[in-house]
N, C-alpha and C positions, 0 to 999 in steps of 0.2 A: 504494500500500500504506500502511496506517495505521501510525503510529509506535507502538511499544510503550512503555507507561509503567508505573511502579511504583505500585501502589495503597497508600494510607496504612493504618495500623493501624485508624483510625476507619472507613474504608471496608470493611475486612475484618470488623470487628465488626458493622457494619450489615448486611452480606451474610449473615453467620452468623445474625443475629437473624431476618432475612427467611426464610432457609432453614429455620430451626427452626420458624417459624410455618407455612410451607407444609407441612412434613413433618407437623406436628401436625394441620393441617387435613385432609390426606389420610388420616391415621391414624384420623380419626373415621369414615371409610368403610371403609378397608382396614386390617386389623390385621396386624402382624408383617412388614410390607414396608418398614420405614423405611430399611433399607440400599439397597433398590432405588430408593426415591424419591430418596435422596441421589445415587445414581449418575445417575439421570435428570436431576436438576437440574444436576449438574455438566456433563453432556453438552450440555444445552440452553444453558447459559451459555457454553459453548465454541463454540456455533454448530453443533453436530452434530445427528444424527438418532438416534432410538431405535427399536430393534426389541425388543419384548417377546415372549419365547418361554416357554411353559409349557404344561402340560396344560390341556385344556378345564375351565372352571369354577374356575380358580384366582384370578380377580379382575383379569385383565389389562385388560379393557375398563373395569371400574369404576375401577381405579387411574388409567388414562389420562384418563377423564372427570373424576374428582375433581381430578386435577392440572391439567388444562386449565381447569376451572372456577376453581380457586384462583389461577391466573396469568392468568385472563381470556383464555385462548388458544383454539385450535381443536383438535379431536380428529378424526382420521380413522383408521378401522380397517378391516381386511379381514374382513368378516363370514364366519363359517364356517371361518376359518383358526385355527391354533393360535398366532397371534401378533397383536399390534396395533402399528401404526406411527403415530407422531406426531412 
């Protein structure tokens, strides 16, 4: 098991800056979902998985693709479902 360490204020500031840049980049594609992007980033940084649930046509896949592109990651979604997983 890895030892836990306290991060410095400089590391927090750098992470905040990167988070803001990612959120702004995704916001170029998806408007009004900044809160969701922040929650997704927090979950991914913690090593978790994300399930996006919403009505069809609300931008789940576009948000997942924009975020994956922004972090140079991969996106996998369940086509035809009312959610996307990545």
